[in-house]
N, C-alpha and C positions, 0 to 999 in steps of 0.2 A: 457896816450895810449897802451903805451905797458902794462898793467895791463890789459886793454880791450882788447886787442888783444889776449894775452895770452889765457884769458876765453873764448874765441870765438873759436879758434883755438880747446882747450880742449874740449868744447862742442860739435866741428865737429868729432872730433877721437870719441867719445863716442858714437854719432850717427851713425856712422859706425860702429861700432862694430856689432860681430855679437850677436842674441839673441838666445846664445846657454846656455847651465845652466854649472853648475858648471865644475870647473877645473879637482875636484875630482867627481867619482860615488858616489853618495847619502852621500853628505858631513857629517859631526857631528858637532853639535854646542851645546854647553854650556851655558845656561841662568843662571846666578849666580846672589843672593842677599842676604845681609846680614842679614835682616829679615823681615817676614812678614807685610809691609806696606802697604794700599790702592794706594796710589800712584805708589808703582811698578806695580801693579797689572795693572794697565792702560797703563803703559808704554810698559809692557809686549803682553798686548792686541792689540797694535799699532802696534809693531815688528811684530805678527803675521799677521795684517791684510796685513801689505804689503809683505811680505812672500804671502800671499794667491793672490795678486793684479800679482804677478809676476810667479804664478801657480808653484810656488815651493813647495806650501801643499793647498791641497783641503778642501771646505769649511767643512766636517766632521771631517777633521783631525785637521784644525783649533778649534773646539769644543775640540777634544781629548785634543790638547796642551793647550788650555786656562785654564783646570784640572790642570795643572802643571805635566801632567805625562810624564813619560820617552817614548817616541816612536819612532819606525822606521818605518816613512813613505814613498811613493813612491817615492819621491825625494830627501828626505831630513830625519835627524837623531835628535832629539833633547831632552838635557837631562838637569836638572833641577837641583836646587840647591839653598836650604835655610838654613842660619845656624845658625835662632833661635837666631841672637843676643849674640851670643856666638864664642868669638875669637878662642878658638882651634877647634872648629868646621868649622871655617871659613877656616885655612889653611888645614886641613883634606878634606874638600868639594873639594876645587880647586887642591889639590895635586890628588884624587880620580878624577876630569875629566882630567887633564893631564896623569895621567895614561890610562885613555881610549883613549888616541891620538887623541882629540876631535882638529878638523880644523880651531875651531873658538871660543874664549873665552868673551861671551858678559856680560857685569859687570854691575851693578846699585849700586850707591854709592861709596863716599869718601872710604869707610875701603874695599870691597871689591874690588875696584879699583887698590887700590895702593898696594895692598896685590899682586894681578894678576900679578900687572908691574913687581914687587920686583922678584917674582917666575918666570917667562918668560925670563926675560933678564938675567939672567943665562946660558938658553939652546943655542945650537951651531946652531937649526934655531928656533927661538921664536914661539910658539903659538899667531898667531896675537890677540889683546883685542882691544875690541871695547865695548865703554863705555857709559853709562849716569850718570854724576858725575858733581863735582865742582873741575876740573884737577888742578889747577896752585895752591891752598893752600897747602901751604908748600911742593910742588914739588911733588903733588900725581901723576900724571900722565903726567904733560909738563910744561913745562915753560914758553913757549908762545904756540897762535895756531902755531907753524910751526916748532916751538924748540919743542922737544919730539922723543923718542925713533921710529923706524921705524914701529916697528911690531904694534905701537899703534895709534889708532885714536877714533873718539868721538863726542859728543854733553854733551853741559852744559847751563845749566839755565840761564838768565841773574842774577844776585846774585849781589845785591849793598844797603849796611848798610849806604852811606851817604844816601841813599833816605827813607832807612825805618827811620832815624833821622830826615828827613825833617816833617815826617807823624807825629812822637811822637810829633815833637813840635808842628804841628796841633792842635793835642788834649792836651796837655799842655805847651804852651809855656813860663811857669816863670821853668819849671823843672830845678832843679840842679843836682841830683845824679840817677843814673842807675844804676840797679843791672844785673848781666849777670852770669848764669849756664852753663856751658860749661865741655863736655867731656874732661878728662886727656889721654885719653888714644888713641885720635883720632885726627889726623891733622888737620882735618877740623873744629874741634872745639877749638883748642888752636890758628890755624891762625885766626877764624874767631871773637875769645874773641880780638884778639890782632886788626882785623880789627875794630871790635866795640870801642874801645879803643881810637882809632887814630881818627875814625870820631867824638867822644865827645869830644877829646881835643880841634878838631877844631870848635868846639861851645862853649869851656867853662863847656863842661860838666864834673860832674867827676861820674867814672865807679867802683863798687867793684864789683870783680869776687869771683865767688865761683865752684872751679875745684871739677867732680866727676868723678867716676870709675864705678858707678853702677846705675843703678835704688833708690836703697834702700838711694843712697846718697842724692836724690833730696830734701827731706820732710827738713833734718836738714840744707841743702845748700839755700834752699828760706826761712828760720826763721831767718839764719844767715844774709841775706841782710835787712830783714827787721829792724833787730836791729843796720843793719850800716844805716837806715832812707833810703833806696832809695823810689824815686817815683812810679817805675813802673822796668818790668822785661825785659828784651831784649834777646831774645837765638839764638846763631849764630846756623846755620844748619848743624848738627854733629848728630852720630847715639842715643846717648843717650838723647839729645835733642827733636830728631824725635819719639824715640819710647816711650818718655816717656811724652810726649807735654798732652795727657788727665792727668795725674798725677799732674804733674806742675801744670796743670789750674784748676785742684780742689783742689791744695793747694793755687795758688791765690785767689780763691772764699773765703778761711776761713781767710788769710791775707790782704785782699782787696787793690789788686795790680793788675793793669792789666798786661798782656802780650804783647809782640810785636815779630814779627816773622817775617824773611824776604823771606815770601811768601803767597802768598794770601791765597793759598790754606790751610794755618793753621787754619781759623776760622773753618772748619769741624772737627778740632779734639781739637778744645777749644779754640786756640788762641783768646784774646780780638780784635787784631786788625792784621791781616797779610799785609805785605807792599813790595809786589817782586814778580817775576813772578812767574809761575807756570805750565811750560806749559808740562805736564806730557805725553800727547795725543801725539803734536807735538815731542817732544823728541824723543819719541817709533817711531814716522815716520820715522826722519831722521836718528837714527843709523838702522833701518828697510833700508834706502835707502841703505846705506853703506856698510849692510852687504850683500843683495842683489848684488849690481856692483861689491863687492871683491868677491862673488861666482862664479859670473860670468865672472871674467877676467878684469873686465873693468875699474879696478882703482889699482893705485899702493898707498897702506896705508902709503908708505913711503911719497910719496908728499902730501897726504892729511891733512887739517890743518884740526883743532877744530872748530868746528860748535856753534855759541852761538844762543840759541831763547828765544824767550818770551817778553812780555814788562811789564814794570813795574807798578803794578796795588795795587790796594788798597782793603781789605775785609774786613769786622765789625761781630763780634758775639757778639749780642745786649743781648745774653742769659747769655755767660758769662760776659758781661758786670754788666749786673742787678746784678748778684750773687758777684761781685765782690764789688758791691756799686759804680762803675765807671758811670760818664755820658759823653756818647760820643759826641765831639765837632760836633758842625756846620759841620763847615771844613773838617773836617775828612769825614763825613756823605759825604757831597756835592761829595767826590771824591771815597766813595766805589763803587764799580761795583757788588759786589758781598753783602748779607749782611742776618746772621742768625737771625732771630726774635726769638720772647718767643715764647716756644712750639716747636721749630725747625721748623719753617716755613721759607720758601726760597726766596730770591728776587734776582735772577740773571742775569745779562748782557749777552746776546745771546752766547759771546766770552766764559764765561764760562762755559755756557752747553756745548760749544765744547771740553773744556779743561777740564771736570771731566769726559766724556764718557767713558764708559767702553769700546764699539766700536763703530768704525765709519765705514760707510759706506763703501765696498768695491770699490774702483775704478778701471775701467778695463785699464788695462796696457797701453791700445793706448791711456787715457784721460790723463795719470800720466808720461808716461816717460818723455816727452819732459821739462816736470820740475823738476822731479828727476834729469836729468842730467844737467840741470842747478843751481842749488842748489850745485851738486857735483864737478861742474866747479868750482863755484865762491869759493871752499875750495883747491883748486890746489896751493899748493906751491912752488914757484920759486926760483932758489937760490938767485934772490937778496931779495927775502922778508924773507929767511931764515936767510942771512946775516944780513939786518934792524935789525930783530926781537934779533938778538944775540947781536948786536953791543951793540942796546937799553938796554938788559939785564945785559951786561957788564961795561955800563955808570953807571946804578942804583945800581950796588954793588960799583965801585970805589967812 
């Protein structure tokens, strides 16, 4: 009851907040990513669409920013950063943004988010970091939804390796060994590999791991897993597996193993079966909500918890399966809401079409503001919530 009343009160305060723009004139935002993945483009497009809905950018400026051009608009300035999957460049990219004294850092992916949080946490007045990432893996950006640095907020896609294994067993109920390729230099890769091993252990499935540090390591890693006698490859969500997925699936075709990835949209990049959420556009909308509310002075980031979005879904790439000599089970096909057929033809459910859209419809402010405020109110962290989550973390460690 207290939680419900607190949300209602918070929403009322948001509704009463003045509809004036940012606390500083022409705020500067830096939108940073580790490398040029299509998922990132979709998320960035959604952020821009929210900025346009709120009048921070015009339709014409949206097209300029959509091309990732640094530009000083009438109401806002945006700088763009892409590290090209290079760690030294990543540090220089973030240092350059902070040297420009940007008002907000918007980061995509665990690697950029973790580095940005580390850099800003040493500042006397930390630059706010708003992220789209998997924040809890290895303490990347938070320990729990409300246990995090005061200058950090963001959104995370739902991620479940238990769910991925449930789909794997639909495909091969008798599987005994699974191979894992993961990044050694990425916290999310190390943590993901641990989560896969835990999920597999609960099912009595053996796991063989191959750690890599560069794309060139993928081929020997995959062939090493074949020698271990694995029946499938399952990948954690990290920088190497995300950027190298087309390479891994090509190798999988040579060695005859299916590739599972904890995101249904991975089938568009060659994974045999994707099992998980992939709300690229939704996550962009949600971080756009946080960004506009922060610029407008309507939320306190220190009291804003981390949002999670996305249903767990299944996608299948029959073209990859054919190349690997794998017959997809009827049980998996019954669950699939996205299918890539031989020849590249796509059968996609409406929710998938919405999730992979490059741009959405610009919703007028008066039609979206109440929903945006209600969503922000649902993230509000009370003292009681922070204490409860911290106590749970302490108990888990003892």
